[in-house]
KEPA-955102 format. One record per residue (C-alpha): x negated, y, z. Coordinates in steps of 0.25 Angstrom, whole numbers, plus 5000, padded with zeros to 4 digits. Layout:
N
XYZ ...
//
This chain:
459
465556804959 464156834960 464156874975 465056754979 464456644970 463056704970 462856674955 461456744954 460956674966 461256544959 460756584946 462056584938 463156664932 464656674931 464656624917 463756504921 464656474933 465956484926 465456394914 464956294924 466256284931 466856254917 465856144915 466156084929 467656084926 467456014913 466555904920 467555874931 468955914925 469155764922 469655744936 470955814932 471255704923 470655584931 471155624945 472655624942 472455484934 471855424947 472755484958 473955454950 473655304952 473955334966 475355384963 475055524963 475655624953 474655644942 475055784939 474955824954 473555754955 473055834943 473555964950 472955924963 471655884956 471456014949 471956104960 471056034971 469856034961 470056184959 470256224973 469056144979 468156184968 468456334970 468256314985 466956254982 466556384974 466956474985 466556394997 465256334993 464856404980 464456284973 464756234958 465456114963 466856074958 467755984966 468955894962 469555754965 468455664966 468255544957 468255414965 468955464977 470255484968 470155344964 469955294978 471155384982 472055324971 471555174970 471055144984 471755224994 473155244988 472955104982 472755034995 473855115002 474855074992 474354924993 474654935008 476054975005 475955125005 476855194995 475955254984 476555394986 476155385000 474755324998 474255434989 474655535000 473955455011 472655465001 472855615000 472855625015 471555545016 470955645006 471455755014 470955705027 469555675021 469555815016 469755875030 468755785036 467755825024 468055975028 467655945042 466455865038 465955975029 465956075040 464955985048 463655905046 464355775047 464555765032 463055775029 462855665040 463855575033 463155595020 461755575025 462055455033 462755365023 461655275017 461255315003 461555184997 462955195001 463155334996 462655294982 463455164983 464755234986 464555324974 464255214965 465455134970 466455254968 465855264954 466255114951 467655134957 467955254949 467455184936 468355064939 469555164941 469255234928 469155094920 470455054926 471155184923 470955144908 471255004909 469754964906 469754884919 470954804922 471454714933 471354564930 471754454940 470754354934 469554444933 469854554943 469654664933 469554654918 469354744905 470554814900 471154804886 470254874876 471454894866 472154994875 471755134873 471555164888 470455054889 469855094875 469855244877 469455234892 468155154888 467955254876 468055374885 466955314895 466055314883 466455454878 466055504892 464755434892 464355494878 464855634883 463955624895 462755574887 462855704879 463055794891 464455844887 464955934898 466355884903 466055754897 466955674906 468155764903 467855764888 467755614889 469155604896 469755704885 469155624873 469755494879 471055564881 471055614867 470755474862 471955424870 472855524863 472455474850 472755334855 474155384859 474355454845 473955324838 474855234846 473655154853 473955224867 475455194870 476155294879 476955214889 477355294902 478055174908 476655104908 475955224912 475355264899 475655404896 475455504884 474055554883 474555694878 474755804888 476155854889 476156014891 477456064897 477756184906 477956084917 476756004915 475856124916 476356154931 475456094942 476055974949 475855954963 476655844969 475455784976 475155904985 475155905000 475555755000 474655705012 475155595021 474555585035 475555475040 474655365035 473555405044 474155365057 474455225054 473255195045 472155285051 470955185048 471455165033 471555315032 470255345038 469455255029 470155315016 469855455022 468455415025 468255355011 468755485005 467855565014 466555485012 466655484997 467055634997 465855675006 464755594998 465355634984 465355784988 464055784994 463355704982 464055794972 463655924979 462255884980 462255834966 462855964961 461956054970 460655984965 461056004950 461256154953 460056174962 460956214973 460256134984 459356214994 457856184996 458156075006 459056004996 460356035004 461656094998 461956235003 463356265007 463556115008 464656125018 465456225009 465356124998 465856015006 466956095012 467456124998 467455984994 468255945007 469256065005 469456014991 469855874996 470855925006 471456024996 471455904986 472155814995 473255914998 473555944984 473555794980 472155744975 471055654980 469755694986 469155824980 467655824979 466455884972 466255844958 464855804953 465355854939 465055994946 463655964941 464055994927 464356144931 463056144938 462356094926 462956214918 462356314928 463456324939 462856354952 463956424961 465356414965 465856494953 465656364945 466556294955 467556414954 467656404939 467856254940 468956264951 469756364943 469756274931 470256164939 471356254944 471756294930 471756154925 472956124934 473856194923 473256094912 473855964919 474555904907 473155894900 472455824912 473655734915 473755684901 472355624902 472555474904 471755384914 471055314903 470455444898 469955474912 469255334913 467955394907 467855494918 468055394929 467155294923 466055404921 466155454935 466055314940 464755294931 464155424937 464455384951 463955244949 462555294946 462355304961 462155154961 460755174956 460455234970 460955114978 459855024984 460254884980 458854824981 459154754994 458154825003 459254865012 460454765012 461354865018 461154975008 461254864997 462554795001 463154925006 462954994993 463354874985 464654864993 464955014992 464855004977 465654884974 466754894984 467255024978 467654974964 467954834968 468854864979 469354994973 469055074985 467955174988 468255155003 467955005002 466555034995 466155135006 466655055017 466054915014 464754985009 464555055023 465054935031 464054845024 462954945025 463054965040 463254815043 462054775035 461254875041 461554815055 461354675050 459954705045 459554775058 459554915052 460754975060 459855095063 460055135048 461555155051 461855305054 462955345064 463855395052 463755255046 464155185059 465355275060 465755245045 465455095048 466455095060 467555155052 467455065040 467254945049 468554975056 469254995043 468654855038 469154785051 470554845048 470554785034 470154655040 471154655051 472254715042 471954685028 472654775017 473754695010 
//
C-alpha cells in the first residue's frame, strides 16, 4: 500500500486513510436511500436500483483509487438522477413511449454519454469545453440544478403539491409526510451547524425513526394500494439477496427515428456531468492541497476517466449518471490524501449491497431533507452570477438558465435557453467576438432542437 498509494509522500498513514474512507462513506451513503426513491418514479424496480447504485458506486470509486490515486468517491449524481426520472422518462411517456421502454432509452443516453466522456477524457477537448463556457452560465446552471433538486425533494414529501388554480401550493401539514419532511430539513440544518459528520445521513435516519413512531401511534397509516408502505424493514433470506432486474437493459432502437431528441438528452447528461466532475475534483483537490504549483490537477485525465468509466458501468447495471461526489471533502478534511481513502469507501459501498432491506425501507419523505439540503448547497452558486446588467447577455442568459430548470422540470431546458439567449444577445449587442467556437457549436445544436420543437411541438 505504501508503494502503490505513496502514503509517506502525501504525509498520511494507513489508519488515517481508512478512517477517512469511512467518513466519506457516511457523508454520501444517503444516495443509497435517495436514488432508488427517485428512479423508481421512472418505473424502475427500487431493489434493482439500489443494487445498481451500490455496485456502480463501489466499482467506480475503487477504479478512482487505483487509476488516479485520489481520495474522491463516486456515485449516482444528484440532479442528474432527477433529470433522468422526471424529465427524460417523463417526456418520453408523455409522448406515448411505454414507461418500461422509456427508462431503457434514458439508460442508453447515459451509456452513450459515458462513452463520449471516456473519449473526451483522453483529449484536451474537455478542458476547452469547460474553459469556453461563460462563467455566468456555469454558476447559473449549478444554481438552477439546486432549485430543481429542492423542488423534487419537496414534492416527494408532499410539501409542494399541484393545484390547478395556483399552479403549485403547500401540502397538508396534518399528514406525517409533510410534517416530518419539514422537520427533517431543520434537523439536517442543526446537525450541519454543529459540524456533525455524516449529518445528511443522520438527518435521514432521525426523520425515518420519527416516521416509525408515527406508524406505531397510528398517525402514519400503511396503505400499499395508495403507495404508502410500512417503514419497518423486513429481513428475510430472499430480501438479503441482491436484485438485478435492471441490468443490461439498454435500448438503442429509439436513436434511429429520434436522433435529435436523443442527442439533446445525451448532451445534457454529458454537459452537467463534465462540469459537475471538474468542479468537484478541483474543490476536493484544493481542500486537500493536491493541486500543483500552477494550480492544475495532476492526473486529471485519470480522474476524469474514472468518472466516465463509472457512468458507463452504471448505465449497464441500471442506474443514472455516476459522478464524483463533493462529499468526498469530508474524508479529505479527516486527513485522506490518497486512493486508499477511495478504496475503503468503495469496499463499504459493495458491502452495503447486502443490507438492502434497511435502505429500501427508508421512505421518500425521509430523503426530502437530503434533496433540499443538497439543493441549498448548489444554490449558493447564485451569489457568483453577475445580475447587475453590465452585460445583458450574462444577466439574461444566467437568469433563464436558473429559472427554466425548476419551472419546466428540465435541466436540459435551463442549459438550452440559457445558452441560446446568451449567444443571441451577444450578437444583438455587437459583441459576437465574445462567442467562442465551442459556444457556436452548442448554439447550432440547441437552435436545431428549438426549431424542431417549434415545427413539431410535443403533445
